[in-house]
C-alpha positions as semicolon CSV with decimal commas, in nm:
position;residue;x (nm);y (nm);z (nm)
1;M;9,137;8,985;9,321
2;K;9,452;8,974;9,088
3;E;9,522;8,628;9,167
4;L;9,160;8,528;9,108
5;L;9,152;8,692;8,777
6;R;9,489;8,516;8,678
7;H;9,362;8,170;8,788
8;L;9,045;8,215;8,589
9;F;9,243;8,327;8,296
10;Q;9,475;8,045;8,296
11;T;9,228;7,760;8,382
12;D;8,907;7,882;8,187
13;P;8,988;8,134;7,944
14;S;8,704;8,061;7,691
15;G;8,450;8,079;7,972
16;L;8,587;8,400;8,106
17;Q;8,586;8,537;7,753
18;E;8,199;8,447;7,714
19;R;8,145;8,637;8,011
20;T;8,302;8,938;7,888
21;L;8,175;9,259;7,720
22;L;8,360;9,536;7,561
23;D;8,218;9,892;7,570
24;C;7,965;9,815;7,853
25;H;7,746;10,096;7,912
26;V;7,998;10,363;7,763
27;Q;8,301;10,338;7,508
28;G;8,612;10,230;7,670
29;V;8,458;10,051;7,988
30;H;8,471;9,684;7,981
31;S;8,308;9,413;8,193
32;V;8,435;9,081;8,307
33;V;8,207;8,854;8,499
34;L;8,429;8,645;8,725
35;Y;8,154;8,432;8,896
36;D;7,805;8,433;8,738
37;T;7,615;8,314;9,029
38;P;7,272;8,498;9,116
39;G;7,291;8,636;9,462
40;A;7,659;8,617;9,454
41;R;7,772;8,745;9,124
42;L;8,119;8,901;9,097
43;R;8,209;9,148;8,805
44;L;8,498;9,365;8,706
45;F;8,486;9,693;8,531
46;Y;8,790;9,821;8,369
47;A;8,784;10,176;8,235
48;T;9,067;10,221;8,006
49;K;9,276;10,533;7,933
50;N;9,039;10,607;7,651
51;H;8,715;10,572;7,856
52;G;8,402;10,779;7,832
53;L;8,287;10,754;8,176
54;Y;8,319;11,125;8,266
55;F;8,047;11,419;8,295
56;H;8,020;11,770;8,377
57;F;7,954;11,823;8,760
58;P;7,732;11,965;8,896
59;D;7,493;12,015;8,616
60;F;7,545;11,651;8,474
61;K;7,549;11,746;8,128
62;D;7,575;11,452;7,864
63;L;7,566;11,200;8,148
64;P;7,707;10,867;7,977
65;V;7,543;10,636;8,241
66;G;7,213;10,752;8,372
67;F;7,111;10,727;8,735
68;H;6,956;10,394;8,811
69;A;6,883;10,129;9,095
70;H;6,993;9,760;9,081
71;H;6,811;9,432;9,067
72;C;6,990;9,337;9,371
73;D;7,209;9,474;9,656
74;V;7,561;9,571;9,551
75;S;7,908;9,667;9,684
76;L;8,151;9,851;9,488
77;Y;8,529;9,807;9,561
78;V;8,792;10,010;9,382
79;L;9,105;9,816;9,299
80;N;9,286;10,084;9,121
81;G;9,221;10,428;9,028
82;I;8,951;10,681;9,152
83;L;8,597;10,646;9,109
84;S;8,310;10,883;9,233
85;N;7,977;10,745;9,326
86;F;7,678;10,977;9,276
87;T;7,334;10,902;9,468
88;V;6,979;11,074;9,447
89;S;6,655;11,010;9,604
90;F;6,291;11,053;9,499
91;E;6,211;11,168;9,862
92;L;6,231;11,536;9,814
93;P;6,291;11,794;10,102
94;A;6,006;12,005;10,200
95;T;6,216;12,328;10,087
96;G;6,521;12,358;9,892
97;P;6,660;12,286;9,549
98;C;6,607;11,966;9,365
99;F;6,725;11,836;9,028
100;N;6,511;11,760;8,707
101;F;6,599;11,443;8,500
102;N;6,420;11,270;8,200
103;R;6,288;10,929;8,328
104;Y;6,314;10,623;8,106
105;K;6,202;10,250;8,126
106;Y;6,479;10,041;7,993
107;T;6,608;9,678;7,936
108;S;6,973;9,656;8,011
109;S;7,187;9,511;7,718
110;I;7,420;9,392;7,984
111;T;7,162;9,118;8,076
112;N;6,963;9,121;7,765
113;Q;7,125;9,115;7,432
114;K;6,864;9,329;7,269
115;G;6,820;9,653;7,508
116;S;6,552;9,884;7,493
117;M;6,463;10,260;7,604
118;E;6,125;10,406;7,628
119;Y;6,068;10,776;7,768
120;V;5,834;10,786;8,069
121;S;5,838;11,150;8,208
122;K;6,018;11,407;8,380
123;A;6,136;11,324;8,730
124;L;6,241;11,514;9,032
125;T;6,511;11,405;9,264
126;T;6,734;11,548;9,544
127;I;7,039;11,726;9,449
128;P;7,316;11,430;9,365
129;K;7,549;11,356;9,653
130;Q;7,903;11,262;9,558
131;Q;8,134;11,007;9,741
132;Q;8,486;10,963;9,614
133;L;8,628;10,621;9,635
134;N;9,007;10,577;9,620
135;S;9,207;10,254;9,572
136;G;9,091;10,009;9,848
137;M;8,777;10,201;9,944
138;T;8,431;10,031;9,921
139;V;8,080;10,128;9,936
140;Y;7,761;9,915;9,977
141;M;7,433;10,004;9,830
142;N;7,098;9,835;9,873
143;A;6,895;9,738;9,551
144;K;6,691;10,069;9,588
145;T;6,986;10,311;9,605
146;I;6,989;10,533;9,285
147;H;7,316;10,594;9,163
148;T;7,578;10,653;8,875
149;V;7,959;10,670;8,879
150;R;8,231;10,885;8,726
151;V;8,598;10,789;8,664
152;E;8,823;11,049;8,808
153;S;9,146;10,899;8,683
154;N;9,308;10,812;8,376
155;F;9,179;10,459;8,424
156;C;9,006;10,268;8,685
157;I;8,947;9,898;8,792
158;W;8,664;9,815;9,021
159;A;8,459;9,525;9,158
160;V;8,088;9,510;9,176
161;M;7,977;9,237;9,432
162;E;7,623;9,149;9,397
163;G;7,373;9,022;9,677
164;A;7,025;8,971;9,759
165;E;6,781;9,014;9,458
166;D;6,488;9,271;9,489
167;S;6,156;9,136;9,372
168;N;6,034;9,500;9,354
169;Y;6,312;9,598;9,105
170;D;6,204;9,897;8,886
171;N;6,426;9,914;8,578
172;F;6,413;10,292;8,529
173;L;6,699;10,540;8,415
174;L;6,746;10,905;8,500
175;T;6,940;11,123;8,272
176;T;6,969;11,469;8,120
177;R;7,012;11,341;7,783
178;T;6,755;11,252;7,520
179;L;6,771;10,877;7,449
180;D;6,614;10,642;7,211
181;E;6,663;10,275;7,093
182;N;6,982;10,371;6,916
183;S;7,143;10,507;7,231
184;T;7,339;10,213;7,282
185;K;7,442;10,143;6,932
186;G;7,798;10,028;6,909
187;L;7,824;9,926;7,298
188;Y;7,814;9,585;7,452
189;N;8,032;9,397;7,201
190;K;8,176;9,043;7,243
191;P;8,562;9,056;7,230
192;T;8,783;8,836;6,986
193;M;9,025;8,601;7,172
194;E;9,294;8,849;7,082
195;Q;9,107;9,145;7,221
196;F;9,012;8,946;7,529
197;N;9,372;8,840;7,605
198;E;9,512;9,183;7,553
199;M;9,260;9,328;7,791
200;I;9,318;9,066;8,081
201;L;9,683;9,112;8,039
202;E;9,644;9,495;8,082
203;M;9,421;9,436;8,384
204;L;9,667;9,217;8,563
205;N;9,958;9,459;8,504
206;L;9,721;9,732;8,672
207;L;9,627;9,515;8,968
């Protein structure tokens, strides 16, 4: 992955810059799309040392990135750092505890420059399950898997590999927070060439 990033940085820096977003979903987490082919998209996420991708567990207070499904099957592959993957389900057990979230309908700013957020209802799920992914570990999730992630280390770089599209994709978000149209203000920024060069060189040094 390091050599692929280096190759694209050397051969098509302006194209790679165009496919890069700073503060993606949360402050201090950046996104770089290496290949932008539907059904085979390859993206790197880089949580810097000042990232905000952390939350209180197990109460999930101030959840920075809500639980969500994807428009396609995905695999997460941790390149450097420690990432926790949390999953929930709407299929509740007959007895036992469950978790209460606020449910929103949203349009992601990562695919649409103007994101949106609309409250729908309360939602009950299973108690979140945690899987820790260390460097070199991967997890596959079909499109209907509901998840969020937390960075456990000072920084983390991981790949998201996309697969088959889900024609029944439901763009919902589950969170303990109260959100509105201003919740993503200051996020999803295009980098200057100077910011882009500095970020890629940091990533290459860490890979």
